[in-house]
PDB file of N, H, CA, C and O in Angstrom:
ATOM      1  N   UNK A   1      89.079  82.477  90.137  1.00  0.00           N
ATOM      2  CA  UNK A   1      88.045  82.655  90.643  1.00  0.00           C
ATOM      3  C   UNK A   1      87.310  82.752  89.293  1.00  0.00           C
ATOM      4  O   UNK A   1      87.732  83.273  88.260  1.00  0.00           O
ATOM      5  N   UNK A   2      85.866  82.010  89.553  1.00  0.00           N
ATOM      6  H   UNK A   2      85.523  81.587  90.391  1.00  0.00           H
ATOM      7  CA  UNK A   2      85.146  81.939  89.116  1.00  0.00           C
ATOM      8  C   UNK A   2      84.060  83.471  89.373  1.00  0.00           C
ATOM      9  O   UNK A   2      84.038  83.937  90.512  1.00  0.00           O
ATOM     10  N   UNK A   3      83.053  84.293  88.047  1.00  0.00           N
ATOM     11  H   UNK A   3      83.071  83.914  87.122  1.00  0.00           H
ATOM     12  CA  UNK A   3      81.653  84.767  88.765  1.00  0.00           C
ATOM     13  C   UNK A   3      81.707  85.081  90.443  1.00  0.00           C
ATOM     14  O   UNK A   3      82.475  85.832  91.044  1.00  0.00           O
ATOM     15  N   UNK A   4      80.673  84.278  90.943  1.00  0.00           N
ATOM     16  H   UNK A   4      80.048  83.668  90.455  1.00  0.00           H
ATOM     17  CA  UNK A   4      80.295  83.822  92.122  1.00  0.00           C
ATOM     18  C   UNK A   4      81.268  83.981  93.087  1.00  0.00           C
ATOM     19  O   UNK A   4      81.058  84.219  94.276  1.00  0.00           O
ATOM     20  N   UNK A   5      82.224  83.860  92.606  1.00  0.00           N
ATOM     21  H   UNK A   5      82.395  83.667  91.640  1.00  0.00           H
ATOM     22  CA  UNK A   5      82.864  83.752  93.934  1.00  0.00           C
ATOM     23  C   UNK A   5      83.375  85.083  94.238  1.00  0.00           C
ATOM     24  O   UNK A   5      83.453  85.623  95.342  1.00  0.00           O
ATOM     25  N   UNK A   6      83.942  85.839  92.311  1.00  0.00           N
ATOM     26  H   UNK A   6      83.879  85.401  91.414  1.00  0.00           H
ATOM     27  CA  UNK A   6      84.473  87.078  92.896  1.00  0.00           C
ATOM     28  C   UNK A   6      83.417  88.199  93.830  1.00  0.00           C
ATOM     29  O   UNK A   6      83.544  88.720  94.938  1.00  0.00           O
ATOM     30  N   UNK A   7      82.234  88.263  92.657  1.00  0.00           N
ATOM     31  H   UNK A   7      82.131  87.840  91.757  1.00  0.00           H
ATOM     32  CA  UNK A   7      80.579  88.503  93.793  1.00  0.00           C
ATOM     33  C   UNK A   7      80.619  88.412  94.780  1.00  0.00           C
ATOM     34  O   UNK A   7      80.349  89.327  95.557  1.00  0.00           O
ATOM     35  N   UNK A   8      81.082  86.913  95.209  1.00  0.00           N
ATOM     36  H   UNK A   8      81.301  86.170  94.577  1.00  0.00           H
ATOM     37  CA  UNK A   8      80.632  87.466  96.789  1.00  0.00           C
ATOM     38  C   UNK A   8      81.906  87.828  98.336  1.00  0.00           C
ATOM     39  O   UNK A   8      81.906  87.972  99.559  1.00  0.00           O
ATOM     40  N   UNK A   9      82.955  87.815  96.974  1.00  0.00           N
ATOM     41  H   UNK A   9      82.955  87.698  95.981  1.00  0.00           H
ATOM     42  CA  UNK A   9      84.094  88.416  98.355  1.00  0.00           C
ATOM     43  C   UNK A   9      83.877  89.716  97.945  1.00  0.00           C
ATOM     44  O   UNK A   9      84.592  90.369  98.705  1.00  0.00           O
ATOM     45  N   UNK A  10      83.298  90.512  97.172  1.00  0.00           N
ATOM     46  H   UNK A  10      82.717  89.982  96.555  1.00  0.00           H
ATOM     47  CA  UNK A  10      82.942  92.294  97.150  1.00  0.00           C
ATOM     48  C   UNK A  10      82.239  92.604  97.306  1.00  0.00           C
ATOM     49  O   UNK A  10      82.115  93.809  97.527  1.00  0.00           O
ATOM     50  N   UNK A  11      81.045  91.612  97.314  1.00  0.00           N
ATOM     51  H   UNK A  11      81.146  90.633  97.134  1.00  0.00           H
ATOM     52  CA  UNK A  11      80.043  91.918  98.415  1.00  0.00           C
ATOM     53  C   UNK A  11      80.224  91.883  99.992  1.00  0.00           C
ATOM     54  O   UNK A  11      79.885  92.813 100.724  1.00  0.00           O
ATOM     55  N   UNK A  12      80.772  90.753 100.404  1.00  0.00           N
ATOM     56  H   UNK A  12      81.047  89.998  99.809  1.00  0.00           H
ATOM     57  CA  UNK A  12      82.113  91.030 101.980  1.00  0.00           C
ATOM     58  C   UNK A  12      82.084  92.119 102.169  1.00  0.00           C
ATOM     59  O   UNK A  12      81.283  92.847 102.757  1.00  0.00           O
ATOM     60  N   UNK A  13      83.224  92.325 101.529  1.00  0.00           N
ATOM     61  H   UNK A  13      83.875  91.734 101.051  1.00  0.00           H
ATOM     62  CA  UNK A  13      83.884  93.641 101.558  1.00  0.00           C
ATOM     63  C   UNK A  13      83.280  94.794 101.567  1.00  0.00           C
ATOM     64  O   UNK A  13      83.723  95.789 102.141  1.00  0.00           O
ATOM     65  N   UNK A  14      82.197  94.741 100.915  1.00  0.00           N
ATOM     66  H   UNK A  14      81.837  93.933 100.449  1.00  0.00           H
ATOM     67  CA  UNK A  14      81.676  95.694 100.698  1.00  0.00           C
ATOM     68  C   UNK A  14      81.075  96.052 102.045  1.00  0.00           C
ATOM     69  O   UNK A  14      81.466  97.013 102.708  1.00  0.00           O
ATOM     70  N   UNK A  15      80.086  95.211 102.421  1.00  0.00           N
ATOM     71  H   UNK A  15      79.769  94.430 101.882  1.00  0.00           H
ATOM     72  CA  UNK A  15      79.453  94.634 103.730  1.00  0.00           C
ATOM     73  C   UNK A  15      80.213  95.483 105.475  1.00  0.00           C
ATOM     74  O   UNK A  15      79.799  96.236 106.357  1.00  0.00           O
ATOM     75  N   UNK A  16      81.607  94.672 105.107  1.00  0.00           N
ATOM     76  H   UNK A  16      81.943  94.061 104.390  1.00  0.00           H
ATOM     77  CA  UNK A  16      83.102  94.778 105.909  1.00  0.00           C
ATOM     78  C   UNK A  16      83.073  96.899 106.051  1.00  0.00           C
ATOM     79  O   UNK A  16      83.212  97.226 107.230  1.00  0.00           O
ATOM     80  N   UNK A  17      82.955  97.887 105.278  1.00  0.00           N
ATOM     81  H   UNK A  17      82.842  97.621 104.321  1.00  0.00           H
ATOM     82  CA  UNK A  17      83.531  98.675 104.743  1.00  0.00           C
ATOM     83  C   UNK A  17      81.956  99.492 105.341  1.00  0.00           C
ATOM     84  O   UNK A  17      81.927 100.313 106.257  1.00  0.00           O
ATOM     85  N   UNK A  18      80.936  99.084 104.674  1.00  0.00           N
ATOM     86  H   UNK A  18      80.959  98.417 103.930  1.00  0.00           H
ATOM     87  CA  UNK A  18      79.810 100.039 105.670  1.00  0.00           C
ATOM     88  C   UNK A  18      79.717  99.618 107.227  1.00  0.00           C
ATOM     89  O   UNK A  18      78.841 100.236 107.832  1.00  0.00           O
ATOM     90  N   UNK A  19      80.367  98.793 107.902  1.00  0.00           N
ATOM     91  H   UNK A  19      81.079  98.291 107.411  1.00  0.00           H
ATOM     92  CA  UNK A  19      79.765  98.494 108.864  1.00  0.00           C
ATOM     93  C   UNK A  19      80.342  99.457 109.646  1.00  0.00           C
ATOM     94  O   UNK A  19      79.841  99.990 110.636  1.00  0.00           O
ATOM     95  N   UNK A  20      81.857  99.740 108.960  1.00  0.00           N
ATOM     96  H   UNK A  20      82.264  99.307 108.156  1.00  0.00           H
ATOM     97  CA  UNK A  20      83.180 100.924 109.829  1.00  0.00           C
ATOM     98  C   UNK A  20      82.044 101.964 109.661  1.00  0.00           C
ATOM     99  O   UNK A  20      81.789 102.626 110.667  1.00  0.00           O
ATOM    100  N   UNK A  21      81.258 102.230 108.440  1.00  0.00           N
ATOM    101  H   UNK A  21      81.465 101.693 107.622  1.00  0.00           H
ATOM    102  CA  UNK A  21      80.921 103.762 108.492  1.00  0.00           C
ATOM    103  C   UNK A  21      79.667 104.598 109.544  1.00  0.00           C
ATOM    104  O   UNK A  21      79.185 105.729 109.610  1.00  0.00           O
ATOM    105  N   UNK A  22      79.477 103.017 110.422  1.00  0.00           N
ATOM    106  H   UNK A  22      79.868 102.098 110.369  1.00  0.00           H
ATOM    107  CA  UNK A  22      78.155 103.397 110.971  1.00  0.00           C
ATOM    108  C   UNK A  22      79.641 103.617 112.362  1.00  0.00           C
ATOM    109  O   UNK A  22      79.148 104.075 113.392  1.00  0.00           O
ATOM    110  N   UNK A  23      80.692 103.454 112.450  1.00  0.00           N
ATOM    111  H   UNK A  23      81.092 103.082 111.613  1.00  0.00           H
ATOM    112  CA  UNK A  23      80.905 103.824 114.077  1.00  0.00           C
ATOM    113  C   UNK A  23      80.952 105.637 113.496  1.00  0.00           C
ATOM    114  O   UNK A  23      80.971 106.135 112.370  1.00  0.00           O
ATOM    115  N   UNK A  24      80.957 106.428 115.371  1.00  0.00           N
ATOM    116  H   UNK A  24      80.941 106.023 116.285  1.00  0.00           H
ATOM    117  CA  UNK A  24      80.431 107.454 115.267  1.00  0.00           C
ATOM    118  C   UNK A  24      81.614 108.521 115.285  1.00  0.00           C
ATOM    119  O   UNK A  24      81.593 109.734 115.075  1.00  0.00           O
ATOM    120  N   UNK A  25      83.123 107.260 115.755  1.00  0.00           N
ATOM    121  H   UNK A  25      83.141 106.274 115.926  1.00  0.00           H
ATOM    122  CA  UNK A  25      84.472 108.172 116.495  1.00  0.00           C
ATOM    123  C   UNK A  25      85.163 107.772 114.844  1.00  0.00           C
ATOM    124  O   UNK A  25      85.648 106.644 114.753  1.00  0.00           O
ATOM    125  N   UNK A  26      85.180 108.132 114.339  1.00  0.00           N
ATOM    126  H   UNK A  26      84.786 109.048 114.412  1.00  0.00           H
ATOM    127  CA  UNK A  26      85.187 107.884 112.559  1.00  0.00           C
ATOM    128  C   UNK A  26      85.745 109.495 111.972  1.00  0.00           C
ATOM    129  O   UNK A  26      84.762 110.205 111.758  1.00  0.00           O
ATOM    130  N   UNK A  27      86.592 109.951 111.780  1.00  0.00           N
ATOM    131  H   UNK A  27      87.390 109.374 111.954  1.00  0.00           H
ATOM    132  CA  UNK A  27      86.606 111.041 111.175  1.00  0.00           C
ATOM    133  C   UNK A  27      86.230 111.750 109.547  1.00  0.00           C
ATOM    134  O   UNK A  27      86.404 111.090 108.523  1.00  0.00           O
ATOM    135  N   UNK A  28      85.831 112.825 109.533  1.00  0.00           N
ATOM    136  H   UNK A  28      85.689 113.362 110.365  1.00  0.00           H
ATOM    137  CA  UNK A  28      84.869 113.033 108.245  1.00  0.00           C
ATOM    138  C   UNK A  28      86.302 112.115 106.925  1.00  0.00           C
ATOM    139  O   UNK A  28      85.966 111.131 106.267  1.00  0.00           O
ATOM    140  N   UNK A  29      87.906 112.783 106.814  1.00  0.00           N
ATOM    141  H   UNK A  29      88.179 113.583 107.349  1.00  0.00           H
ATOM    142  CA  UNK A  29      88.469 112.076 106.462  1.00  0.00           C
ATOM    143  C   UNK A  29      88.936 110.747 106.134  1.00  0.00           C
ATOM    144  O   UNK A  29      89.397 110.385 105.052  1.00  0.00           O
ATOM    145  N   UNK A  30      88.784 110.121 107.086  1.00  0.00           N
ATOM    146  H   UNK A  30      88.409 110.416 107.965  1.00  0.00           H
ATOM    147  CA  UNK A  30      87.727 108.773 107.078  1.00  0.00           C
ATOM    148  C   UNK A  30      87.151 107.723 105.759  1.00  0.00           C
ATOM    149  O   UNK A  30      87.545 106.871 104.962  1.00  0.00           O
ATOM    150  N   UNK A  31      85.436 108.785 106.369  1.00  0.00           N
ATOM    151  H   UNK A  31      85.116 109.476 107.017  1.00  0.00           H
ATOM    152  CA  UNK A  31      84.453 108.490 106.287  1.00  0.00           C
ATOM    153  C   UNK A  31      84.621 108.280 104.497  1.00  0.00           C
ATOM    154  O   UNK A  31      84.139 107.384 103.804  1.00  0.00           O
ATOM    155  N   UNK A  32      85.322 109.236 104.156  1.00  0.00           N
ATOM    156  H   UNK A  32      85.713 109.964 104.719  1.00  0.00           H
ATOM    157  CA  UNK A  32      85.357 109.926 102.705  1.00  0.00           C
ATOM    158  C   UNK A  32      86.193 108.501 101.923  1.00  0.00           C
ATOM    159  O   UNK A  32      85.890 107.939 100.871  1.00  0.00           O
ATOM    160  N   UNK A  33      87.381 108.186 102.929  1.00  0.00           N
ATOM    161  H   UNK A  33      87.627 108.643 103.784  1.00  0.00           H
ATOM    162  CA  UNK A  33      88.397 107.385 102.050  1.00  0.00           C
ATOM    163  C   UNK A  33      87.078 106.215 101.593  1.00  0.00           C
ATOM    164  O   UNK A  33      86.590 106.004 100.483  1.00  0.00           O
ATOM    165  N   UNK A  34      86.721 105.509 103.114  1.00  0.00           N
ATOM    166  H   UNK A  34      87.118 105.680 104.016  1.00  0.00           H
ATOM    167  CA  UNK A  34      85.768 104.814 103.056  1.00  0.00           C
ATOM    168  C   UNK A  34      84.317 104.496 102.166  1.00  0.00           C
ATOM    169  O   UNK A  34      83.636 103.501 101.917  1.00  0.00           O
ATOM    170  N   UNK A  35      84.278 106.053 101.830  1.00  0.00           N
ATOM    171  H   UNK A  35      84.832 106.860 102.032  1.00  0.00           H
ATOM    172  CA  UNK A  35      83.090 105.736 100.791  1.00  0.00           C
ATOM    173  C   UNK A  35      83.538 105.015  99.535  1.00  0.00           C
ATOM    174  O   UNK A  35      83.172 104.022  98.906  1.00  0.00           O
ATOM    175  N   UNK A  36      84.757 106.200  99.408  1.00  0.00           N
ATOM    176  H   UNK A  36      85.055 107.007  99.918  1.00  0.00           H
ATOM    177  CA  UNK A  36      85.355 106.182  97.747  1.00  0.00           C
ATOM    178  C   UNK A  36      85.633 104.335  97.512  1.00  0.00           C
ATOM    179  O   UNK A  36      85.567 103.800  96.405  1.00  0.00           O
ATOM    180  N   UNK A  37      85.914 103.658  98.693  1.00  0.00           N
ATOM    181  H   UNK A  37      85.968 104.092  99.592  1.00  0.00           H
ATOM    182  CA  UNK A  37      86.468 101.647  98.895  1.00  0.00           C
ATOM    183  C   UNK A  37      85.270 101.875  98.213  1.00  0.00           C
ATOM    184  O   UNK A  37      85.411 102.354  97.088  1.00  0.00           O
ATOM    185  N   UNK A  38      83.820 101.604  98.694  1.00  0.00           N
ATOM    186  H   UNK A  38      83.705 101.215  99.608  1.00  0.00           H
ATOM    187  CA  UNK A  38      82.949 101.145  98.502  1.00  0.00           C
ATOM    188  C   UNK A  38      82.255 101.471  97.028  1.00  0.00           C
ATOM    189  O   UNK A  38      81.439 100.727  96.484  1.00  0.00           O
ATOM    190  N   UNK A  39      82.746 102.747  96.481  1.00  0.00           N
ATOM    191  H   UNK A  39      83.409 103.351  96.923  1.00  0.00           H
ATOM    192  CA  UNK A  39      82.433 102.683  95.062  1.00  0.00           C
ATOM    193  C   UNK A  39      83.380 102.204  94.775  1.00  0.00           C
ATOM    194  O   UNK A  39      82.940 101.416  93.938  1.00  0.00           O
ATOM    195  N   UNK A  40      84.879 101.959  94.812  1.00  0.00           N
ATOM    196  H   UNK A  40      85.236 102.600  95.492  1.00  0.00           H
ATOM    197  CA  UNK A  40      85.261 101.089  93.527  1.00  0.00           C
ATOM    198  C   UNK A  40      85.440  99.464  94.117  1.00  0.00           C
ATOM    199  O   UNK A  40      86.075  98.772  93.321  1.00  0.00           O
ATOM    200  N   UNK A  41      85.121  98.941  95.013  1.00  0.00           N
ATOM    201  H   UNK A  41      84.605  99.503  95.659  1.00  0.00           H
ATOM    202  CA  UNK A  41      84.443  97.869  94.854  1.00  0.00           C
ATOM    203  C   UNK A  41      82.907  97.845  94.817  1.00  0.00           C
ATOM    204  O   UNK A  41      82.343  97.273  95.750  1.00  0.00           O
ATOM    205  N   UNK A  42      82.059  98.483  93.703  1.00  0.00           N
ATOM    206  H   UNK A  42      82.517  98.948  92.945  1.00  0.00           H
ATOM    207  CA  UNK A  42      80.489  98.595  93.805  1.00  0.00           C
ATOM    208  C   UNK A  42      80.961  98.895  91.734  1.00  0.00           C
ATOM    209  O   UNK A  42      80.117  98.398  90.989  1.00  0.00           O
ATOM    210  N   UNK A  43      81.813  99.409  91.222  1.00  0.00           N
ATOM    211  H   UNK A  43      82.498  99.813  91.828  1.00  0.00           H
ATOM    212  CA  UNK A  43      82.546  99.449  90.326  1.00  0.00           C
ATOM    213  C   UNK A  43      83.225  98.527  89.568  1.00  0.00           C
ATOM    214  O   UNK A  43      82.784  98.364  88.430  1.00  0.00           O
ATOM    215  N   UNK A  44      84.021  97.988  89.842  1.00  0.00           N
ATOM    216  H   UNK A  44      84.379  98.120  90.766  1.00  0.00           H
ATOM    217  CA  UNK A  44      84.603  96.954  89.923  1.00  0.00           C
ATOM    218  C   UNK A  44      83.688  95.065  89.833  1.00  0.00           C
ATOM    219  O   UNK A  44      83.943  94.071  89.153  1.00  0.00           O
ATOM    220  N   UNK A  45      82.634  95.356  90.873  1.00  0.00           N
ATOM    221  H   UNK A  45      82.427  96.164  91.425  1.00  0.00           H
ATOM    222  CA  UNK A  45      81.338  94.294  90.337  1.00  0.00           C
ATOM    223  C   UNK A  45      80.473  94.540  89.640  1.00  0.00           C
ATOM    224  O   UNK A  45      79.571  93.728  89.434  1.00  0.00           O
ATOM    225  N   UNK A  46      80.516  95.770  89.070  1.00  0.00           N
ATOM    226  H   UNK A  46      81.248  96.430  89.238  1.00  0.00           H
ATOM    227  CA  UNK A  46      79.803  96.118  88.039  1.00  0.00           C
ATOM    228  C   UNK A  46      80.270  95.734  86.624  1.00  0.00           C
ATOM    229  O   UNK A  46      79.659  95.214  85.690  1.00  0.00           O
ATOM    230  N   UNK A  47      81.827  96.243  86.784  1.00  0.00           N
ATOM    231  H   UNK A  47      82.323  96.666  87.543  1.00  0.00           H
ATOM    232  CA  UNK A  47      82.727  95.247  85.982  1.00  0.00           C
ATOM    233  C   UNK A  47      82.607  94.292  85.271  1.00  0.00           C
ATOM    234  O   UNK A  47      82.409  94.190  84.061  1.00  0.00           O
ATOM    235  N   UNK A  48      82.838  92.986  86.713  1.00  0.00           N
ATOM    236  H   UNK A  48      82.999  93.070  87.696  1.00  0.00           H
ATOM    237  CA  UNK A  48      83.073  91.446  86.573  1.00  0.00           C
ATOM    238  C   UNK A  48      81.726  91.259  86.451  1.00  0.00           C
ATOM    239  O   UNK A  48      81.605  90.038  86.548  1.00  0.00           O
ATOM    240  N   UNK A  49      80.359  91.853  86.255  1.00  0.00           N
ATOM    241  H   UNK A  49      80.457  92.845  86.176  1.00  0.00           H
ATOM    242  CA  UNK A  49      79.114  91.111  86.135  1.00  0.00           C
ATOM    243  C   UNK A  49      79.496  91.401  84.536  1.00  0.00           C
ATOM    244  O   UNK A  49      79.505  90.531  83.666  1.00  0.00           O
ATOM    245  N   UNK A  50      79.795  92.753  84.348  1.00  0.00           N
ATOM    246  H   UNK A  50      79.788  93.459  85.055  1.00  0.00           H
ATOM    247  CA  UNK A  50      79.391  93.306  82.223  1.00  0.00           C
ATOM    248  C   UNK A  50      80.333  92.118  81.766  1.00  0.00           C
ATOM    249  O   UNK A  50      80.029  91.296  80.902  1.00  0.00           O
ATOM    250  N   UNK A  51      81.813  92.157  82.647  1.00  0.00           N
ATOM    251  H   UNK A  51      82.060  92.825  83.349  1.00  0.00           H
ATOM    252  CA  UNK A  51      82.452  90.901  82.050  1.00  0.00           C
ATOM    253  C   UNK A  51      82.169  89.649  81.731  1.00  0.00           C
ATOM    254  O   UNK A  51      82.743  89.099  80.792  1.00  0.00           O
ATOM    255  N   UNK A  52      81.009  88.881  82.661  1.00  0.00           N
ATOM    256  H   UNK A  52      80.542  89.328  83.424  1.00  0.00           H
ATOM    257  CA  UNK A  52      80.512  87.456  82.693  1.00  0.00           C
ATOM    258  C   UNK A  52      79.218  87.604  81.659  1.00  0.00           C
ATOM    259  O   UNK A  52      79.072  87.305  80.474  1.00  0.00           O
ATOM    260  N   UNK A  53      78.492  88.101  82.487  1.00  0.00           N
ATOM    261  H   UNK A  53      78.611  88.344  83.450  1.00  0.00           H
ATOM    262  CA  UNK A  53      76.694  88.678  81.688  1.00  0.00           C
ATOM    263  C   UNK A  53      77.269  88.702  79.597  1.00  0.00           C
ATOM    264  O   UNK A  53      76.600  88.112  78.748  1.00  0.00           O
ATOM    265  N   UNK A  54      78.138  89.242  79.372  1.00  0.00           N
ATOM    266  H   UNK A  54      78.681  89.721  80.061  1.00  0.00           H
ATOM    267  CA  UNK A  54      78.806  89.434  77.715  1.00  0.00           C
ATOM    268  C   UNK A  54      79.721  89.208  77.188  1.00  0.00           C
ATOM    269  O   UNK A  54      80.183  89.815  76.222  1.00  0.00           O
ATOM    270  N   UNK A  55      80.206  88.169  77.800  1.00  0.00           N
ATOM    271  H   UNK A  55      79.831  87.675  78.585  1.00  0.00           H
ATOM    272  CA  UNK A  55      81.186  87.463  77.290  1.00  0.00           C
ATOM    273  C   UNK A  55      81.045  86.387  75.765  1.00  0.00           C
ATOM    274  O   UNK A  55      80.253  85.456  75.622  1.00  0.00           O
ATOM    275  N   UNK A  56      82.198  86.939  74.645  1.00  0.00           N
ATOM    276  H   UNK A  56      82.842  87.695  74.761  1.00  0.00           H
ATOM    277  CA  UNK A  56      81.278  85.959  73.565  1.00  0.00           C
ATOM    278  C   UNK A  56      80.751  86.579  73.401  1.00  0.00           C
ATOM    279  O   UNK A  56      79.845  85.874  72.957  1.00  0.00           O
ATOM    280  N   UNK A  57      80.237  87.919  73.307  1.00  0.00           N
ATOM    281  H   UNK A  57      80.974  88.492  73.668  1.00  0.00           H
ATOM    282  CA  UNK A  57      79.070  88.911  71.543  1.00  0.00           C
ATOM    283  C   UNK A  57      79.725  89.283  71.053  1.00  0.00           C
ATOM    284  O   UNK A  57      79.271  90.015  70.174  1.00  0.00           O
ATOM    285  N   UNK A  58      80.919  89.212  71.081  1.00  0.00           N
ATOM    286  H   UNK A  58      81.288  88.618  71.795  1.00  0.00           H
ATOM    287  CA  UNK A  58      81.462  90.421  69.742  1.00  0.00           C
ATOM    288  C   UNK A  58      81.621  89.291  68.618  1.00  0.00           C
ATOM    289  O   UNK A  58      81.982  89.597  67.481  1.00  0.00           O
TER     290      UNK A  58
END
């Protein structure tokens, strides 16, 4: 996968999780778990972006 595919895949996963957060029937523990997953995907996205733009600078 290239950077653009990874970025698009992660963005889609985050959007799906954000829609799940809008469900009024989820429990607080599920909300916390989903938010942690979103945070993890955002971190992965940041790492992929840093790797993409900083590759070869060393």
